[in-house]
N, C-alpha and C positions, 0 to 999 in steps of 0.2 A: 496465400495472402502475405503481404509485406507489412512491416511495422516501421514507422518513422517517428521521430521526435522533432517538434517544431517549437520555436520561440515566437510568440505572436504579440505584437504591440497591443496594449490595452485599447487603443483607439479603434482597432479593426477586429478585435476578438469576437464581439457579438455577431458581426457580419460573417466572419469566418465560420463560426458555429452554425449560423443560419444556413450557410452554403452546404456544410456537411450534413445537416439534417435533411436535405433534399435527396440524399442517397438512401437506399434501403440498407439494412444491417448486413446483408450478404456482400454489399459493395464496399461500405466503409463503416467501421465500428470505432468509436472512441474508447480506448482501453483503459486509460487512467490519466489523471492530472499529474503533472510533473511535481507539484508540491506534495501530493500524496506519496509519490515514489520517494522523494527526498526525505520526507518525514519517516517513512518506513525504513529506509536505508539507514538513517541516523539511529533510530531505535534499535535495529538489529545490530548495528556496529557497537553500540553501547552495551548491549546484552552480551555480545561476544567478548568484549573487553572484560566484563565482570567475570565471565567463565574462565577466561585465560589467566586473569590475575588471582583467581582463587577466592574472590569475594562473593560469588554466587552461592545461594542456598538451594539445595536440592531436596526434594521429598520423594518418598516412595509412592508407587501407584496406589497402594492401600491408603496412605495418609491423604493423598489427593481426593480419593473417593469419599473418605470420611469427612473431610472439610466440605466437599461439595454437598453431601447429604445434610450437613448441618445448615448450610445456606438455604437449601431448598426446603 
């Protein structure tokens, strides 16, 4: 299966999604919205910048589990 990325005008978006919905999941699958991808990409880029600049705070596995147990 191939993956493509499209920019679709707001005027035809609903019609295009309707057309895609006529195919079954084995034929066409909508994998993600570009805005989700962009938001995730920006988030990860900022996280990487914090790590590379030395501003990131790290905790041990045990500290993580202890904090998680406190929340639960």
